[in-house]
N, C-alpha and C positions, 0 to 999 in steps of 0.2 A: 505494500498499498502506498502509495505516495505519499510526503508529507508537508505541512508549514508548518515553520519555525515561527513562534510569536515568541518578541523578546521585550519584558517590560524590566525594569530595574528597581521601580518603586511601589510604593503604596497604590497611586493615583493610576500609573501604568496597568496595576495589577487589577483594577478596577475596571478600565476599560478593556485591558486586553480579554477579560474575563467575559465583558458584553459581549466581543466580537467572537469569541469560540461559540459562543451558545448561536449567534445566528449564523459563523461558518457550520455549524456541525448540523444544522440544520439544512441549510441548503447545498453544502456539499459531502453528504454522508463517508463518500469514498475517498475523503482525505484523513488521515491522523494527524493531530494536534500537537505538538511539542514544544518547548521552549522555557524561560525562564519567568520568573515572577512570585506569587505567593499563594495565598492559602484560596482565592478566589478564582485563580486562573485553574489552580487542581480539580477543585469543584467543579467547572466550567468541561471538565474533560481532558483540560490540556497536560499531556506527561510534562512534567518539570524535570530538567539537566539539571539545574541548582536553584532552590529559593533564594531570594535577592531581599534585602530589606530596603535596599537603599543609602544614599549618603547625601548630607548638604553640605556648602561652601567648600570653597579650594584648599583649606586646612585639611578640613576629613577625609578630602576625596585621595587626596595625595599617599592618604594611610591607605587605602584600597586597592592601590594601582597593584600590587603583585598578584592580587585573589583576581582582579577582574584581566590580567593578559592569562592567568592560567585556562580561565575559563572561555577567552576568546579563541584560544588553542583550540579547546575541545568541539567548539563551534565550528571551526575554521576546518575540522578535519570532518565535520559531521555534511560540512556544505558540499565539504569535496566529494562526500563517498559516491554523489550521484543519484540519493535518494529525492533531497529535499526540491520541490516543487516551487518554493515562494517563501522570500524571508520577509517577516511583516515586524518593523520594529517601532516601537512606540516609546516615544520621547527619550530619557537619559543618552544625549547627545555624544558625551565622553566616549561611551563606550559601542552605541550602537554606530556610530560613523564607521570605526573599525570592521563592526560586522558587515554593513552593508559593501566596503571595500572587497572585501573577503569573497561575499558572494557574486558582485559586478565579476569579479576576476574568473569565478568558476560557470560564471554565463545564467546564473539564477537571476527570476527577476525580485527588486525590490521595492514592497509598498511600505513607505515612512507614516505611519499614524500618528500625528500630533508630533511637528516638527521642533526642532530645535529653537529656541526664540532667539532668530538672528534678527528681529526688528528691534533688542534690547539692545544684543551688545555681539561682538564676533560677527560681521554681516560678512567679512573674507570667508566665513566658514561656507557660504554660499555655492562657492566655484567649487568645493570637494563633495558638496550635496549634490550639485547638478550631474558631478559624473558617474554619481552609484546610484540615484534613487531613479527607479523606473515610473514610478507614482508618489505623488504624497496626496493624503487626505488630512487636510488644516482644518481646526476648530474655531479660528476665530476668521472674524469676517475680510478683514485687510491682509491677512497672509496671502490668500491665491495672488492677489495680482502682483504684492512684493515677491514670489517664489516665479510665478512666471516670467516676469522680468528679466528674472534671473537664469534662465534656462532649467526650469524646473516644472516638469507637467502636475500643479498642482491643481486641487479640487477642495473648494469646502463644502465639508460635509453637514456642517450643525454643531454645537457643542454639544458631547455627550452628558452633558449634566442635564438638558431639557426631557431626556428621554426616564431620567429619576423625575423629573417634574411632574410627569404625569401623575402618580399616584401620589401628589404632594398633597397632605389632609388643608381643610381649610384653617383658621384661627382657632374657633370653636372645640373643634376634634382634635386639632394639634395639642391644645391645654388639658382635656380630657385626657388621651393619653399619657401627659406627662402628670399628672393630679395637681396641675396649678389653678387657683382660682379662675373663674369665669371674668371679674372684674378687676382684677390684680394688676398693676402695672409691672412690665416684665423686662429685665435686661439680661441679654445673652452674650456670655464672654467664650469665646474660641481663639484660647492661648498657643495654639500650632499642634502637629503631630510627630514631635521628633523630640527629643528627651534634651536635646540642647536649646532648643525654641523652648521648651519647659523650663527650663533652668534660668534661662536671661530673661522670660516675660511675666511669667505666672504671678510673682509679688505684687509688680505694677498693676498688671490686669484685677487682681485682688482689691489692691486698694483703688483702683476707678470704682470697682463696686460699692467698696464702703464709703466713699465720699458720694456718691448718686443715692445710694440709702438714707445718708445724714440728710441730704438735703429734701429726698422723695420718702417721708417715711411709708412702710409698708410695702415699700418695692421687692420685688421677688428676682431672687439673682438666680440663672443657670448657669453652670460650667460646661460647656460640652466636652466630650473626653474621646482624645481621637483611638480606635484599635489600636494602633502602636504605642499608645503610652499608657501609664498610670500615676494615678494622682492620690496621694495620703488625706485620706478625708481630713485626718488630723491638722491639716496644713488647709485647705478649702472649707471657710466654712458656709458654704451655699449646697444648693443640690448641685448634682453632679451626674450626667447622661451620657450614656458611649454612645456610639455608633448611630448618629438621629438629627444630622446637622439640619436638613431642612424642615424636619418635626420643629425643632427647638426655635429655627428661624420664624417658622409662620406663627410660634405660639407667642414669640417676643414683639416687644413695641420698638426696642432700639437693639442693636448689636455693636458689640467690640469687637472685630476681625482682626486676628493676625493676618499680612498680605498674603495671597494665595489665594486658591480657587474658591474659599470661603468669599469671599468678596462677591464673585460671581452668585452663588447660592444665596447670598443676601438681596442679589438684584432679582434672581428667579421668583426668592419668597417674599419681594416687597416690604424689605425689613430696615428702614433707614440703620445707617451703622457707620462709624470710622475705623480707619483703618491706621493699625500700625505696626511697627518691626523694628527689631535689633538684633544685630550681630557681631561677633567677633572683630575687634578693632585691624586686624590683619585682613579677615575677607573684605569688613567695608571698605578699606582702603584702596584693595584691589578694585573693588565693585565700583567704586566712583570714578577711575578711570576707564573703565570700560564701558559701564551701561550708558546709552546714548538716549536715553527716552527720559522725560519728565514727571512721571509718575511711577510707585512701587504696585499699585492695587491695579489686577488684573479690571477691576470694574472701573476705574479710571481711564485705564488704557484701553481699553474696546470701546469707550465714551468719547475718548479724545480730549477729554477735560478732565476737572476735580470736580465729581459728584459726590464723592465724600471724602472729608480732611484726612489729610495723612499725615503721621506724628513718626518720624523716623530717627534711629537713633538716641541721640540725647535731648531731639526734641519729643522722645515720649516720656513727658512728666503727666502723671495721673490728674494733676488737679488743671491742667491744661487739656486733658482729653475729656474729662468730665465737665469742664467750661462747654467744650464741643456738642457734646453729647445731651445734657440737659435741655437744649430747645426742643430736640427731634419727639420727646415725649410727649410735649403737646399737638394735638390736632390740628390747632388753629395756626401755630405757628408758620413764620414764612418760611425758616429753615426746613419744618416738616416736607411743606408744600412741595419745595423746589429738588428737595433729595427723593420725593417719591416719582416726582417727572421726572428728577435724571434715570431712574431705576425702570422704568417705563420703556426712555429709550434704550437703555442697556439691553433689557429683554428683547426687543423689537433686533434688534442687530443680532443676535446671537444664533438666530435660523430656526429652525422647527425640529421637532424631534424626530429620531428614525437615524442618527450619525453613526452607530453600530452597523445597523440593516444596510449604510451605503456603503459602508465601508467593505463588509462580507462581499458585498458584489464586484466591486473594485478586487478583492481577494480574489472570489471565485474567477472570476476573467482572467486574471494573471496568473493563475495557477493553471489556467489550461494549456 
């Protein structure tokens, strides 16, 4: 049986890889699915060569280079074995572009689903991407034109988040699921999905919660806990909820989000928010030199303007963030009305549900 290699390297890629695998199994049961990823991909029927958790930051990345190159040798040998019909790369450009080059050399087509963010930094990578990518399936609306202008056959397939949002509850049902009183004001905190982020951000997220509690007596605070981290209940004095980000955002009046996909989830859930981030001083110094866009939050990047306030590095001070969030609780405030209009604009830009099905159709065609 011919096989498709699906290669993801972190939690978000595992989620998207699993959705793709389910669609591709239904469309092409004649293909075996093998790859790298996590538990979701395994549950979706992908035979994992190795389970990867992903890394974040330049300093952390360097520590994983030896393991990555050992795995690269294994994957290259598998591709050269002659049974691989297609390689599907999901994000994780540091590793996956090397796999793409190996596939290209072996004459195996390459479908890149969620390409590296060359619009943010390292635009020079588009030359190497054009050499190895057969087709690209992109999830942000401006990526298609950018990649096509640089010789890459790219198609905007819509954002995968919209598939999850189809089953999103309304506000009342979300609050019922979480056990939150119907009339309570709710602040949602999303401090990150990696241990390093939690270490750097959690205390200040909690400080924002305490300050807003002081200003708004009776405020109910919910902390979102990613599957990849554990929070000490003795450290967190609020309700903690795991693996339910869209439910939490639908239940909340306002959210504080670490930059990342959660900011787009806030847009889809129609939840006003602010965006924060803080990283190590070395990583930040490097990022400042290579990142070429004015925003850090995906919500703002898609909008092309600052819909949600951003607080990065030293600017992330709990009192300043609380000042920005406080007006968003008021249904009649100009700040909340402007934010809701901006969120609606972002939702409209993200396309239509069905990204995984569209990518599966592309994969099926290339695998022939």
